[in-house]
C-alpha positions in Angstrom: -0.2 -0.5 -0.1 1.1 3.5 -0.5 3.1 5.0 2.2 0.9 8.1 2.7 -2.6 5.7 3.5 -0.3 3.6 6.0 1.5 6.9 8.0 -2.5 8.2 8.1 -3.7 4.7 9.3 -1.1 4.3 12.2 -1.9 7.6 12.9 -5.4 7.2 13.4 -4.4 4.0 15.9 -2.4 6.0 17.4 -5.1 8.2 18.4 -7.7 6.1 19.0 -5.1 4.6 21.9 -4.1 7.6 23.2 -8.3 8.4 23.4 -8.6 4.9 25.1 -6.3 5.6 27.8 -7.5 8.8 28.8 -11.2 7.5 28.8 -9.9 4.1 30.5 -8.6 6.6 33.1 -11.6 8.3 33.6 -13.7 5.3 34.1 -12.0 4.2 37.0 -11.5 7.7 38.8 -15.1 7.8 38.7 -15.8 3.9 39.5 -13.2 5.2 43.4 -15.5 8.1 43.6 -18.5 6.0 44.0 -18.5 4.4 46.9 -17.3 7.5 48.6 -20.4 9.7 47.1 -22.5 6.4 48.3 -21.4 6.7 51.8 -21.9 10.1 52.3 -25.2 10.2 51.2 -25.9 7.5 53.7 -24.1 9.6 56.5 -26.6 12.0 55.9 -29.6 10.2 56.0 -30.1 10.3 60.0 -29.9 14.2 60.0 -32.3 14.2 56.9 -35.0 11.8 58.1 -34.4 13.7 61.7 -35.0 16.8 60.8 -38.3 15.6 58.5 -40.0 13.6 61.5 -39.3 17.1 63.4 -41.2 19.1 60.6 -44.3 16.5 60.3 -44.5 16.2 64.2 -44.9 20.1 64.5 -46.9 20.2 61.7 -49.2 18.1 62.8 -49.5 19.0 66.6 -50.5 22.8 65.1 -51.6 22.8 61.4 -53.3 26.5 61.9 -49.2 27.4 62.9 -47.8 25.4 60.4 -50.3 26.7 57.4 -47.5 29.6 56.6 -44.9 27.6 55.8 -46.5 24.4 54.9 -49.2 25.7 52.6 -48.9 26.3 48.8 -50.8 29.1 47.6 -53.2 28.7 45.0 -52.2 31.0 42.4 -48.0 31.4 42.4 -47.3 35.0 41.1 -43.9 34.5 41.2 -41.5 31.4 41.8 -37.6 30.4 41.5 -36.1 27.2 40.1 -33.3 26.0 40.8 -31.6 23.4 38.6 -29.0 21.2 39.6 -26.0 20.0 37.0 -22.5 18.9 37.1 -19.0 21.7 36.3 -17.9 18.8 33.9 -19.2 16.7 31.1 -18.7 13.5 29.7 -21.1 12.0 32.0 -23.8 10.8 29.4 -27.0 12.1 29.8 -26.8 13.5 33.1 -26.6 17.1 32.2 -28.9 16.9 30.0 -31.9 15.2 31.3 -31.7 17.9 34.3 -31.4 20.9 32.1 -34.2 19.4 30.1 -36.6 19.2 32.4 -35.6 22.5 34.1 -36.4 23.9 30.8 -39.8 22.4 30.7 -40.3 23.1 34.3 -40.1 27.0 33.6 -41.6 26.8 30.5 -45.1 25.4 31.9 -45.1 27.8 34.7 -44.2 31.0 32.2 -47.6 29.4 31.0 -49.4 29.2 33.9 -48.7 32.8 34.2 -46.0 32.6 37.1 -43.0 35.0 37.0 -39.6 32.5 36.9 -36.0 33.4 38.5 -33.8 30.3 37.5 -30.9 29.5 39.3 -28.4 27.0 38.9 -25.9 24.4 40.0 -23.2 23.6 38.0 -21.5 25.3 34.7 -23.4 23.4 32.0 -26.5 25.4 32.8 -25.1 28.9 31.7 -24.7 28.4 27.7 -27.3 25.8 27.9 -30.0 28.1 29.1 -28.4 31.3 27.1 -28.8 29.3 23.6 -32.5 29.1 24.7 -33.2 32.7 25.8 -33.9 32.1 29.0 -32.2 34.1 31.9 -30.3 32.7 34.3 -30.2 34.7 37.8 -27.2 33.3 39.1 -25.0 30.3 38.8 -23.5 28.7 41.7 -20.5 26.4 40.7 -17.4 24.7 41.9 -19.9 22.8 44.2 -21.2 19.7 42.4 -18.3 17.2 42.5 -17.6 17.2 46.3 -20.4 19.5 47.8 -20.2 20.7 51.2 -22.8 21.6 53.8 -21.2 25.0 53.9 -22.0 25.2 49.8 -25.9 23.8 50.6 -25.9 26.6 53.2 -24.7 29.4 50.6 -27.2 28.6 48.2 -30.4 28.1 51.0 -29.8 31.6 51.9 -30.3 33.0 48.6 -33.5 31.6 47.8 -34.5 31.9 51.0 -33.9 35.5 51.3 -36.3 36.1 48.2 -39.1 33.9 49.9 -38.9 35.6 53.0 -39.1 38.7 51.3 -41.9 38.0 50.0 -40.7 38.1 46.4 -41.4 34.7 45.2 -44.2 32.2 46.8 -42.6 28.9 46.1 -39.2 27.5 45.5 -38.9 24.3 43.2 -35.9 21.9 42.8 -35.0 19.9 39.5 -31.9 17.1 40.3 -31.1 14.2 39.8 -32.8 11.5 42.4 -30.2 8.5 43.4 -32.2 5.7 44.0 -29.6 3.2 43.5 -26.6 2.3 42.2 -28.3 1.0 39.2 -31.3 3.6 39.1 -31.1 7.6 39.2 -34.3 9.9 37.7 -34.5 13.3 37.3 -37.3 14.6 39.9 -38.9 17.8 40.6 -38.9 18.9 44.4 -40.8 21.7 46.1 -38.3 23.2 48.8 -40.1 26.1 50.1 -42.9 26.2 51.0 -42.3 23.1 52.8 -43.8 20.0 51.9 -44.6 17.2 54.2 -42.3 14.2 53.2 -43.9 10.7 53.6 -41.5 9.3 56.3 -41.2 5.1 56.1 -41.7 3.6 59.6 -39.0 1.6 59.4 -36.6 3.9 57.7 -34.1 4.8 61.1 -36.0 4.9 64.9 -39.7 4.7 65.1 -41.6 8.0 65.6 -43.0 8.5 69.2 -46.9 8.5 69.0 -49.1 10.1 71.4 -49.0 13.9 72.8 -46.1 16.0 72.0 -45.4 19.7 74.0 -43.3 21.7 71.7 -41.4 25.0 73.2 -41.7 27.5 71.9 -44.8 27.5 69.9 -45.1 25.4 66.8 -45.0 28.4 64.5 -42.0 30.1 65.8 -40.1 26.8 66.4 -41.1 26.1 62.3 -39.4 29.8 61.6 -36.5 28.4 63.0 -36.4 25.0 61.4 -37.4 26.1 57.8 -34.3 27.3 56.7 -32.2 24.2 58.6 -34.5 21.9 56.9 -34.3 23.8 53.6 -30.5 23.5 53.9 -30.6 19.8 54.5 -33.1 19.0 51.7 -30.7 21.3 49.1 -27.3 19.0 50.9 -29.4 16.1 50.3 -29.8 17.2 46.8 -26.6 18.0 46.0 -24.8 14.8 47.5 -27.3 12.5 45.4 -26.6 14.7 42.6 -23.1 14.2 43.2 -23.6 10.3 43.2 -25.6 10.2 40.2 -23.1 12.0 38.5 -19.8 9.9 39.0 -22.3 6.6 38.3 -22.8 8.4 35.0 -19.7 9.0 34.4 -18.3 6.0 34.7 -21.1 4.0 32.6 -20.2 6.5 29.5 -16.4 6.4 30.3 -17.1 2.7 30.0 -18.4 2.8 26.8 -16.0 4.9 25.6 -13.3 2.9 26.1 -15.0 -0.3 24.7 -15.6 2.0 21.4 -12.3 2.6 21.7 -11.1 -0.7 21.5 -13.6 -1.4 19.0 -12.3 1.4 16.6 -8.8 0.1 17.0 -9.5 -3.3 16.2 -10.9 -2.1 13.0 -8.5 0.5 11.9 -5.9 -2.4 12.5 -7.8 -4.7 10.5 -8.0 -2.5 7.9 -4.4 -1.3 7.9 -3.3 -5.0 7.6 -5.8 -6.1 4.8 -4.6 -3.2 3.0 -0.9 -4.4 3.4 -1.4 -8.1 2.3 -3.1 -6.6 -0.8 -0.1 -4.3 -1.1 2.5 -7.2 -0.5 0.3 -9.4 -3.0 0.8 -6.5 -5.8 4.1 -6.5 -5.4 5.4 -10.3 -5.5 2.8 -10.2 -8.8 4.8 -7.0 -10.0 8.1 -8.5 -9.4 6.9 -12.1 -10.7 6.0 -10.7 -14.1 9.0 -8.5 -14.7 10.5 -11.6 -13.7 8.7 -13.4 -16.8 9.0 -10.7 -18.8 12.7 -10.4 -18.7 12.9 -14.6 -19.2 10.9 -14.0 -22.2 13.0 -11.3 -23.8 16.3 -13.8 -23.3 
């Protein structure tokens, strides 16, 4: 075969092999982060469930006092939408699924006459929403890979200030819920007003039944607990989002590594076949030339 074509194929094979090394390394790094992210979710679960139980018990004790923080108005004039994505790509459909779900939610609320303020977590949201003509009020970055409670507190302070000031009647969160290592799904959760969660009886300590007396009054207690509950829910969403990101990236990089192996084998096969054809052609030319010389003599 021509030397130029062989050089091109060798260069392509070398490039595929280099890409394969990168994707394999990223796959191993993501796999090593999955167990750590799952451990953080499990460690945070008792605090989250305990906070939820306190909210539920307080609401049951004084429904009227809890109505201001737990009741969603019939008509929401202004809402805040918080979309949780990642700071990096190469993670399959993790970012795009959450971004598209956030876009659908914004369009739906605007269609109902609700003014929407959009916030995001992760670098991938800015360009996505700008391209679609959706204004992004603020984007929080550098906190989606290994989130801390301070990150959740910073986000909660931003959205809670607007809610307390009356500039928004509802705060919604779009994030990827970590159900198991095999299942993750994008969900929309109402953060404010606080929604009463379903607390399973067999998850953690049993809920004490009977008369419960609260000090201070339930309404005042909920005002104190509401920011803590909001921080807890946002932190849990950040942890589940980080775990879902690492799982999505591990799967995407495993598929990319497998494709690189297949492409490298195909290119090697093509080059070997072409070299065999070239060698056969050269042998036939040599034999033909020798026969011509013999006939001339």
